[in-house]
N, C-alpha and C positions, 0 to 999 in steps of 0.2 A: 386835352380832353381824351385823347386816345390812351394815354397812360392811366387816367382815371378809369376808363372803360375796362382796360385789361385788369387793373387792380380789383375792380368790382367783381368781374367774372371769377378771378382767382379766389377771392374771399368767399363769394357765395358758393362756389364749387367745393371749397374746403369745408364750409359749414355743412353742406349736404352730405359730403363724404363722412364727416364725423357723426352726423345723425344716422346715416345708414349703418355705420359700425355699431353705434350704441343700440339701435333698434334690433339688429341681429343678436346682439349680446343679451338683450332683455326680451327677445321673442315678440317684438312689435311688428306683426305681419298682417297683411290682408290675405286671409285664408280663402281659397277658392270655394265657391258654393255653386249650386245648380243654376244661378243667374249670373255667374261671373264670366268674363271673357278671357281669363287667364287660367292656367292649370297648375301653377306652382306658387308656393307662398312667396309673397313679394312685400318688401318694406313699403309702408304707406305713410303719408303725412309729410313727405319731402317738400311739398309746396308751402311749408311754413315760411320759406324764404321770400315769397311774393309780398305778403303784407309788410315784412321787414324792409324789403327793398323800397316799397312805396314810402314808408315812414322815413327812411334814411334820405331818400330823394327830396322829400319835403323839408327835412331838417337842413340839408346842405344848400337848398335853394332859397331858404329864408321864408318859405310859405307855410311853415309849420303852424303858426298861430292862426292864420286865416282858415286852415282846414281842420281846426281842432274838433269840430262836431263830426266831420267825416272820419277822422282818426279814432274818435271814441266808438263810433259804429263799427269801424273796421276791426279795432281791437276786440270788441265784444263778440262780433260774429266769428272772428278768427280763433279766439280762445275756446269758444263753445265747439266750433267745428274740429279743432285739434283734439279737444277732449273726446269728441265723438269718434275720432280716428283711433284713439287709444282704448276707449271703452264706450259701447253704445249708449247714447243718451235718448231719452224719450222724445218721440217726434213732436209732442206738444211744446216741449221746452225749446226745441230748435225753431219751431214756427214763431213762438213769442219773440225769441231773440232776433229772428229775421225781420219781423215787423218793427221792432224797436230800431234796428240798424237802418232799415229802409226809411223810417221816419226821420232819423238823423241825417240821412243822405238828402232827402227832399228838403229838409229844413236848411241845410247848408247851402244848397243850390238856389234856394228861394222858390223852388217849384211848388212847395206846399202852400205858399201864399198866392202864387199866380194861378193855381188851378181853381177852376170852378168847382162847386161842391160835388157835382155829378162826375167830375174827373178824378177825384181823390182815390176812390176804390180802384178804378181801372189803372191808375198810375201805380198803386201799390202792387196790383196783380202783375203789371208789366215788369217791374223791377224784380219781384220775387220769381217771376217766370224765367227771366234771364239768369238769375242766380242758380235756380234749380236745373235749367238746361245745361249749364256748364258742369254742374255737379254730376248729372247723369252720364256724361261722356268721359268721365275720368278713367274708366276702366279700359279704354282703348289706348294702347301705347302711342304717345305723341299727339293725341287728339287735342287736348286742352292747350298744350304749349304751342303747337303750330297754329292752331286756330286763333289763340290769343295774340300771337305775334302778328298774324295777318291783320287783325283789327287794330292793334296798337300802332302799327306802321302807318296806316291811313290816318289815325288820330294825330299822330306826330306830324304828318304832312299837313293836316288841317291847321295845326298849331303854327307850323312854319309859314303857312299861307296867310296868317294874320288873325286867327281866332285867339286873341290874347287872353281870353277868360280861362283857357286851359292852363294846367300847371306848367312850371318852368321846365326847360329842356333837361335839367338835372334829374327830374323825376322820371322822364322817359328813358334817360340814360341808365338809371338805376334799375328800372323795370326790365329793359332789354337785356341788361347784364344778368339779371336773375333768371330770365327765360333761357338764355344761352347756356348758363351754368346747369340749370335743371335738365335741359334737353340732352345733355351728355348722359344722364342717368336714365332717361325715359324714352327718348326717340331711338329705339333699337328693337330688334326682334324679340329679345327677352329683357324686359325693363328691369333695371336694378332698383327702381323706386317709383311709386305712384305719388301724385301730388296730394291725394287724399282730399277729404272735405275741406280742410284748411286751405289748400292750394286752389282748388277749383272754385270754391265759394268766395274766397277773398279776391281772386282775380276777376270773377264776375262782378263783384261789388265795385271794384276799382273801375272796370270798363263801363259799368252802368253810370257811375259818376261822370266819367269823361263824356259819354254819349249825351247825357242829360245837359251837361254844360254846353255842348255844341248845339243842341236843340234850342236852348234858351238864347244863346248868342246869335243864332241865325233865325230864330222864331220859326222853326220848321221841324216837323216831326219825321221828316224823310230819313233822318239819320238812324232810325231804328233798323233800317236795312243793313247797317253795319254788323248786325248779328242775325241777318235774315236766314242764313243756312241752318243754324241751330234752331231758329224759330220754325222753319219749314219742317224739319224732322220731328221736333217736339210736338208741334200742333198736329201734324199729320198722324203721328202715333197715337196721340190722345183721341183724335176723331175716330180712328180705327178701333181703339179699345172701347169707346162708347158704343160704337156700332155692334161690337161683339158682346156687349153687356158685361164687361169686366169691371171689377172694383178697382178704381183708379189709384187708390192708396196702397194697393198691394205691390210688392216688388215684382219686377218682370224683366225680360230682355227681348222686347219686341220692337225696339227701334230698328230702323233700316241698317244703320252702321253695325249693330249687333248681329243682324242676320248675315251681313257680308262677311264678318269676321268669324262668327261661330258656326254658321251653316255652310256658307260658300268657301270658307277657309282662305279668304283673301288676307294678305299680310296686314297687320295692324297699321304699320307705318304708311302703307299705300293708301288705305282708307282714310287715314288722318290727312295725308297730303291732298287727296281729292276734295275733302271738305274744306280744308284751309285755302287751297287754290281757288275753289269755287267762290268762297267768300271774298277773297282778295280781288278777284276779277269783278264781282258784283260791286264791291266798294269803290274800285277804280272808276267804273262806269258811272256810279252815283256821284263821285267827286268831280270827275271831268266832263261827263256827258249830260248830267242833270237827272232829275227825277223821272221824267217820262221814259227816257232810254233805259234807266235802271229798272223801272217797273216792267218794261217789255222783256228785258233779259231775265228778270225774276219770274215772270209768267212762263218763260221758256224753261227755266230751271224747275218750276213746279210741274210742268208737263213731263219733263224728263224724269223727275222723281216719281210721279204717279205711274208712268209707263214702266219704269224700271221695277218698281215694287210689284206691279201687276204681272209682268212677264216673268220675274224671277221667283216670286213667292206664290203667285196664283190667287185667284179670287176666293177659293174655298178656305185657304189658309188665312187670308187677310180678313175676311168678313165673317166667317162662321166657326172655323175649327183651328185657330192658331194654337200651337202647343207652347203655351207661355212659360211653362216651367217655373211658375211662381212659388214662392216660399210662403206657405200658409202659416 
């Protein structure tokens, strides 16, 4: 298994290296704008390796046929996202594709049939919310790859503890290999490559699948806390934007992690580690300590988050006069 792991890492790293070379040759860059958290042209779309690693993991594990609906949704959402990385696609098309892909995900897991009618819309919103939360945080070096690793480690531990509905270990091995390979290009002061929409959205789609499988296997919704830190920042920022009467569909950079990087000049990787470690600790408490202890810790994190934003950004900036630097 160790030999396979090393071979996976080497193959994925070589694939990303070739992609970076070709992207530079054909000028496929994420060009900084007034809402970016980087200042130099950076290759984007390197996360194409994530859906490929999931595909190969299922192929080698023998679970390929069982997950055919999920793979259809993953391929669809990855192709459109990668196309969007190369050339902007109309938001309406992206939304339609996400709805189709999420439908296939819920169909595969059986959740679509087990949901009561009034649960269907919230279920869609939940998964689409997870997908877009991951996508928003792609611009911070190391954020998605470290955060995803922290979630996948716990999911793999749950698999090892007996939740057999999760994919075979070969799938986790392949995913971890792709994350390590991509980390070499992204977890650094000046990233050589961003995951792009294809990487962040496909990884979110895969993690959503695994979390829903755990929820169904345990008949418990508590596992949504496995992405609780992203949820906290995303929901908190949405609430603040509603209070400020901002148009939610416009681009912005008012998330707390963006403030820490852009305004306070904290290192990207440091902010990414803080988010990933916070999530990992929350997940460990949920897994080993139970829901009540996890909720108490989560409430503590919410209080820390609120106090940090109020003290560092100020009431006026947060509630009435935030310089959003949106792109009209």
